Every structure is written in C-alpha cells, then in structure tokens.
C-alpha positions in Angstrom: 48.0 132.3 78.9 44.8 133.0 80.9 46.4 136.2 82.2 47.4 137.4 78.7 44.0 136.7 77.3 42.1 138.3 80.2 44.3 141.4 79.9 44.1 141.7 76.1 40.8 140.3 75.0 38.5 141.9 77.5 37.2 145.4 76.6 34.6 147.8 78.1 31.9 146.1 76.0 32.7 142.6 77.4 34.1 143.4 80.8 31.6 141.0 82.4 33.3 138.1 80.6 36.1 136.4 82.5 38.4 133.8 81.0 38.7 131.1 83.8 40.6 128.4 82.0 42.9 128.1 79.0 43.9 124.7 77.4 46.4 124.4 74.6 44.8 122.0 72.1 47.4 122.0 69.3 50.3 123.8 67.9 52.1 123.9 64.6 55.6 125.3 64.0 57.6 126.2 61.0 61.1 127.1 61.9 62.1 130.7 61.3 58.7 131.5 59.9 55.7 131.1 62.2 54.0 129.3 65.1 50.3 128.6 65.3 48.5 127.6 68.5 44.9 126.6 69.1 43.5 127.2 72.6 40.2 126.3 74.3 39.0 129.0 76.7 36.4 128.7 79.4 34.4 131.9 79.4 32.2 132.8 82.3 29.7 135.7 82.4 30.3 137.1 85.9 26.8 138.7 85.8 24.8 135.6 85.0 27.2 132.8 85.8 26.7 131.3 82.3 29.8 129.4 81.1 30.8 128.4 77.5 33.9 127.1 75.8 35.5 129.1 73.0 38.2 128.3 70.5 40.9 130.9 70.0 43.9 130.6 67.7 47.1 132.6 68.1 49.8 133.1 65.5 53.4 134.4 66.0 55.3 135.4 62.9 58.8 136.4 62.0 58.9 140.2 61.7 55.9 142.5 62.3 53.3 140.5 60.4 51.1 139.7 63.4 50.4 143.4 64.2 49.7 144.2 60.6 47.3 141.3 60.3 45.5 142.5 63.4 45.1 146.0 62.2 43.9 144.8 58.8 41.3 142.3 59.9 40.1 144.1 63.0 39.2 147.2 61.0 37.6 145.2 58.2 35.5 143.2 60.7 34.3 146.4 62.5 33.5 148.0 59.1 31.5 145.0 58.0 29.8 144.4 61.4 31.5 141.0 61.7 32.4 141.0 65.4 29.6 138.6 66.3 28.1 139.2 69.7 27.7 135.5 70.2 31.5 135.2 70.3 31.8 137.5 73.4 35.4 138.3 72.5 36.9 140.4 69.7 37.0 138.5 66.4 40.5 139.6 65.7 43.0 141.1 68.1 46.7 141.6 68.9 48.7 140.8 72.1 51.6 143.2 72.1 53.8 141.4 74.7 53.7 138.1 72.7 53.5 139.8 69.3 50.6 137.4 68.7 47.8 137.7 66.2 44.6 136.3 67.8 41.5 135.0 66.0 38.3 134.0 67.9 36.3 131.2 66.2 34.5 131.3 63.9 36.5 134.3 62.7 39.4 133.0 60.5 41.3 135.2 58.0 41.8 132.3 55.6 38.3 130.9 56.0 35.8 133.7 56.4 33.2 131.3 55.1 33.1 129.5 58.5 31.5 132.6 60.2 28.9 132.9 57.4 27.9 129.2 57.8 27.8 129.5 61.6 25.6 132.6 61.4 23.1 131.0 59.0 24.2 133.5 56.4 24.4 131.1 53.4 21.0 130.5 51.7 22.4 127.4 49.8 23.5 125.8 53.1 20.1 126.5 54.6 18.5 124.8 51.6 20.8 121.8 52.0 19.7 121.4 55.6 16.1 121.2 54.6 16.7 118.4 52.1 17.0 116.0 55.1 13.3 116.4 55.6 12.1 115.3 52.2 8.8 116.2 50.7 6.4 118.5 52.5 5.7 122.0 53.5 8.4 122.2 56.1 9.0 125.3 58.2 12.0 125.8 60.5 11.1 126.1 64.2 14.6 125.9 65.7 18.1 125.8 64.2 21.4 125.2 66.0 24.9 125.0 64.6 27.6 123.6 67.0 31.3 123.4 66.1 32.8 119.9 66.2 36.3 120.2 64.9 38.5 123.1 63.8 42.0 123.5 62.4 42.8 127.2 62.0 43.3 128.2 58.4 42.6 124.7 57.2 39.0 123.7 57.8 36.1 123.2 60.2 33.4 120.7 60.8 30.1 121.8 62.4 26.9 119.9 63.2 23.6 121.6 62.3 20.4 120.5 64.0 17.1 121.7 62.6 13.7 121.2 64.1 10.9 121.8 61.6 7.1 121.4 61.3 5.3 120.1 58.2 2.3 122.4 57.9 0.5 120.0 55.6 0.0 117.4 58.3 1.1 119.2 61.4 4.0 116.8 62.1 7.3 117.8 63.7 10.8 116.3 63.0 14.4 117.0 63.9 17.3 116.3 61.5 21.1 116.7 61.9 23.6 117.4 59.2 27.3 117.8 59.3 28.8 120.7 57.4 32.5 120.8 56.4 34.2 124.0 55.3 37.6 123.5 53.6 40.4 125.8 52.5 39.9 124.8 48.9 38.8 126.5 45.7 37.0 123.4 44.4 34.2 122.2 46.7 32.8 120.3 43.7 35.8 118.0 43.7 35.3 117.1 47.4 31.6 116.5 46.7 32.3 114.3 43.6 35.0 112.3 45.4 32.7 111.5 48.3 29.8 110.7 45.9 32.0 108.1 44.1 32.8 106.5 47.5 29.2 106.6 48.6 28.0 105.0 45.3 30.6 102.3 45.5 29.4 101.5 49.1 25.8 101.2 47.7 27.1 98.6 45.2 28.8 96.6 47.9 25.6 94.9 49.1 25.9 96.4 52.5 29.4 95.2 53.0 30.3 98.7 54.1 28.8 102.2 53.9 30.2 105.7 53.6 28.6 108.8 55.1 26.8 110.2 52.0 27.1 113.8 50.8 23.9 115.9 50.3 25.4 118.7 48.3 27.6 121.8 48.6 27.3 125.6 48.5 29.1 127.4 45.8 29.2 130.5 47.9 30.9 129.2 51.0 32.2 125.8 49.7 30.4 124.1 52.7 29.9 120.4 52.1 26.7 118.9 53.7 27.0 115.2 54.8 24.4 112.8 56.3 25.4 111.6 59.8 26.6 108.1 60.1 24.3 105.5 61.7 25.3 103.8 64.9 28.1 104.4 67.4 31.7 105.1 66.7 34.2 102.3 67.3 35.9 104.4 70.0 32.7 104.5 72.1 32.1 100.7 71.7 35.6 100.0 72.9 34.9 101.9 76.0 31.9 99.7 76.7 31.8 96.1 77.7 30.9 94.8 74.2 32.0 91.6 72.4 35.5 92.6 71.1 35.6 89.6 68.8 32.4 90.5 67.0 33.3 94.2 66.8 36.8 93.4 65.4 35.4 90.9 62.9 32.8 93.4 61.6 35.3 96.2 61.4 37.9 94.1 59.6 35.3 92.7 57.1 34.0 96.2 56.3 37.5 97.6 55.9 38.6 94.8 53.6 35.4 95.2 51.6 36.2 98.9 51.1 39.7 98.1 50.1 38.5 95.6 47.4 35.6 97.8 46.2 35.4 99.1 42.6 35.4 102.8 43.5 37.3 104.8 40.9 39.9 106.8 43.0 40.6 110.2 41.5 43.8 110.6 43.6 46.8 108.4 44.3 48.9 108.2 47.5 52.3 107.2 46.3 55.2 105.9 48.3 56.9 109.3 47.7 54.0 111.2 49.3 53.9 108.8 52.3 57.7 109.3 52.8 57.4 113.1 52.5 54.8 113.2 55.2 56.9 110.8 57.4 60.0 113.0 56.8 58.1 116.1 57.9 57.0 114.4 61.1 60.4 113.0 61.7 62.1 116.4 61.3 59.7 118.0 63.8 60.2 115.2 66.3 64.0 115.5 66.0 63.8 119.3 66.6 61.8 118.7 69.8 63.6 115.6 71.0 67.2 115.8 69.7 68.2 112.9 72.0 65.9 110.6 69.9 67.3 111.7 66.5 69.3 108.5 65.9 66.3 106.3 66.5 64.0 108.5 64.4 66.5 108.4 61.5 66.7 104.7 61.7 62.9 104.3 61.5 62.7 106.6 58.5 65.5 104.8 56.7 63.6 101.6 57.1 60.5 103.2 55.7 62.5 104.4 52.7 63.6 100.8 52.1 60.4 98.9 52.9 57.4 101.0 51.9 56.2 100.0 48.5 53.9 101.0 45.6 53.4 97.4 44.5 49.6 97.4 45.1 47.0 100.2 44.8 43.5 99.9 46.2 41.0 102.4 47.6 42.2 103.4 51.1 41.0 105.8 53.8 44.5 106.9 54.8 43.4 108.7 58.0 41.7 105.9 59.8 41.0 106.1 63.5 38.5 104.6 65.9 36.1 107.5 65.7 36.0 107.2 61.9 34.3 103.8 62.0 30.6 103.6 63.0 28.8 100.4 63.7 25.1 99.7 64.1 23.1 96.4 63.9 23.1 96.4 60.1 26.2 98.0 58.7 29.7 99.5 59.3 30.0 103.1 58.1 33.2 105.0 57.4 33.4 108.8 57.8 35.9 111.6 57.2 37.0 110.4 53.8 38.8 113.6 52.9 42.2 111.8 52.6 40.8 108.8 50.7 42.9 107.8 47.7 44.3 104.9 45.8 47.3 103.5 47.7 48.6 100.7 49.9 45.5 99.4 51.8 47.6 98.1 54.6 48.3 101.7 55.6 44.7 101.7 57.0 44.8 98.9 59.6 48.4 100.0 60.4 47.2 103.6 61.2 44.2 102.3 63.2 46.4 99.9 65.3 49.0 102.7 66.0 46.3 105.0 67.1 44.6 102.3 69.2 47.9 101.9 71.1 47.6 105.5 72.1 44.0 105.3 73.4 44.9 104.5 77.0 46.8 107.7 77.2 43.8 109.7 76.1 40.7 107.8 77.3 39.6 105.6 80.2 40.4 102.2 78.7 43.0 99.6 79.7 46.0 98.7 77.5 45.0 95.0 77.8 41.6 95.7 76.2 43.1 97.8 73.4 45.8 95.1 72.7 43.2 92.4 72.7 41.0 94.3 70.1 44.1 95.1 68.0 45.1 91.4 67.9 41.6 90.4 66.9 41.4 93.1 64.2 44.7 92.0 62.8 43.8 88.4 62.8 40.4 88.9 61.0 41.7 91.4 58.5 44.7 89.4 57.3 42.7 86.2 57.2 40.8 87.9 54.4 43.7 89.7 52.7 46.1 88.1 50.2 49.0 86.4 51.9 51.6 89.0 50.8 49.8 91.8 52.5 50.8 90.8 56.1 54.5 91.5 55.6 53.6 95.1 54.7 52.2 95.8 58.1 55.5 96.4 59.9 56.7 99.3 57.9 53.2 100.7 57.5 52.8 100.6 61.3 56.1 102.3 61.9 55.1 105.0 59.4 51.8 105.5 61.3 53.7 105.6 64.6 55.6 108.7 63.5 52.2 110.4 63.1 51.1 109.3 66.5 54.3 110.5 68.1 53.8 113.9 66.3 50.3 114.0 67.9 51.8 113.8 71.4 54.1 116.7 70.5 51.6 118.9 68.8 49.1 118.5 71.6 51.8 118.6 74.4 50.1 115.7 76.1 51.3 115.1 79.7 54.7 113.3 79.7 54.8 113.8 76.0 58.5 113.1 75.7 58.2 109.7 77.4 55.1 108.9 75.2 57.0 109.8 72.1 59.9 107.5 73.1 57.5 104.6 73.9 55.8 105.1 70.5 59.1 104.9 68.8 59.9 101.7 70.6 56.6 100.2 69.4 57.5 101.3 65.8 60.9 99.6 66.2 59.4 96.4 67.4 57.3 96.2 64.2 60.2 96.7 61.9 
C-alpha cells in the first residue's frame, strides 16, 4: 500500500513528504457492501528529515460510491479551507486503481467534529480544558492535542495538555484532559451516564473509582474526562511487581463496582450478547471456513448457557489498560459500554484478553496465566457461589471477540491464533 499512497496522496504542494511505512491497524468488512481499513503511515519530510505518524482510513464500496464521496468532500474541504497543513496529506482523496475513498485523520466525513477539536476550534472545549486549573487568572502558554485512539466513522479519543500561568501569583501549571468525540446525537447522555458512575464510585468509600467527566461541548459533542491516577494494569504486568497484590486489588475493586448502587440507564441482555457473538462468529467463519463447525458449536453452547438471571453494573469492555492502580485506589476508565448485565462477563473478558497478551506484548504466558489464576481466585472468593459456573460460557463469549481481534488486525499467524483462541474457549465450556 505504500506505493499506492505515495502515488496518489502526494501532490505538488507536499512533494517533499515521502510515505516510508504503511501498517494496517484494523479492517471491517460488510459482505457485498463495503470494506473499511485503518492504516498508520510513517511520513518523512525529505527536506528536514522530520518524521511523524499519520492515521489514514480507506473505504471501498459496492458501486461508484467511493469516487462520489471523494468529489463531494474534497471540494467541500477546499471551499472551507479544511485541508489542514498540519496533516501534510490531502484531507480527502480517491485512489482510482483501488476505487478507494481515503480520509486523512482528523478529517472524517461522519465526524467533522474531530478536526474542529484537534484544531482548537471549539470554544466550549477550550473552556473545559481550563476547568482543570481551578480558581485564578490563568492564561494559556502552550496547548497540545495528541490523538490516542481512533475508529473511523465511530469515534476518537485525544489527550489535551495545557500549560498555563496564573497571573495573580505568577505560578505555572500543566494539566492534561482526555477528550472523546462520539458519533452520537446525544453527548448529554454520555455525560450523564459517566456522572452516575463517578458519583457511585465516590459513595463506595474508595473501594473503586471511575475517571470523572468534566463536561461536554454542545457544538462538537466532545466529552472531557479527568485522567485516571496511577498506572494501567497492562503496564504493571510488564514489570516485576507483586502479582498477588495486584490481582487482589483489581478483583476487590471490580467486585465492589459490580455490587455498587449505580443506577444503570442501559441493560445488556442475553439477546444483545448473543447478537454480538453471532456477528463475530459469522465473520470468523467467512475468514476461516475450516473452523466453522467449531465456531458453530461454541455459539450453540452460548445460546444454551448464557443467562439473564442476574443484573448488576458491569463494564462490558474490560481490558488490562482499562484498570489503573496507584497506592490509594483502583480506577476504571473507558466506561462507554457500561450497563446493567451479567457481572461475570467482566472478569471473563479480562481473562480472555489477558491470554492474548503474550502475542502482542513482551510478557510470558506463565506470568499472564499466574495473574489470571490469582484474579479468578480473589474475585470468586468474594462473589456469590453461583457466579463461578457462569465463567465458562462468559469466557467463551469473550474468546470470540478476541479471535475477531486477530482477524480484524491481521496479526502475524492470525489463523493459528484464532484456532488456539477457539481451543481455549472450548476448554472453558
């Protein structure tokens, strides 16, 4: 793809920019409709030698939609002056040979608000960033917004860091804030949901914490969130820390959240969980037809054994970088999927994702297995006795999502890793 991007994204105005590397980060495919890819490019200014990474998304549609989209958005961006010079590549373009519509982050046809936030063009967001400084006559000296996570057409998370000076006492401070931009028409709902979770955490007597919201912009829908204190569990597992203590604290905080009094405004039913599992299963069978029988067996077991018997607050997208620990408290972040549901789905998802860590990070399978065993031991020593039998089907359900991750990111040896993940799911059923 480097050759295609170099040939089609370089123009007279940016001829000094060379695309040296191209990595596929993720792809999504809807049969007979469209394929969406997210790439990370390494751009090098051949004049200065300066290098930077750049996200670029490509979409291929049935029919001639890609070219029409390119013509529509390229002309609109030029008319509005939206081809940001910081991007160094055209905001929107078209690759004829691939019939691909290309968007260069932060340009996004579904989420034009991302570009406005990145370019400091939303006064409400700027005001939210300054709330982190509290009282005083604060004036911005430096402001930087760095992208953290992006899913084309769906949402983005960026980290804003502001250095400011209080003119009243000539003191200087630096504060960071996370900003989330969603493809939603109701940012107030996201803010209210996170506020309920944060308030419940405050009532828990420090049993757990939730990264608190600051506010949101009605113009762009950007939600401002305070950074979590401490280090993510993922980082701690890579260090030589005390696994038993880390597992105990994580399990206690997770169970405290599950038993908290937060009023959940959404519900994750068995039907929703099955629908998501079915979608993952169908995609996996399309890519790995030789595994279809095993995938069908796993799904049929989920249909029989997943249950709606209990409903508690649950994270429902838990992974090792969604749990932060410091000396005082355990904090959960990325609560976008939180809802009332089966709480055992959370440790199951965490365990399934932990199993995949050695494929992605420099950590041994033995260390991950040891931590997983300790987490399971501590969590279910706190939970009602009937919860433990729910772990098997919940883990198998989570394993389908992990297998889908290998496919969507085309990890090295992804077919073998999918087969191994299915084996782990089968062992838990």
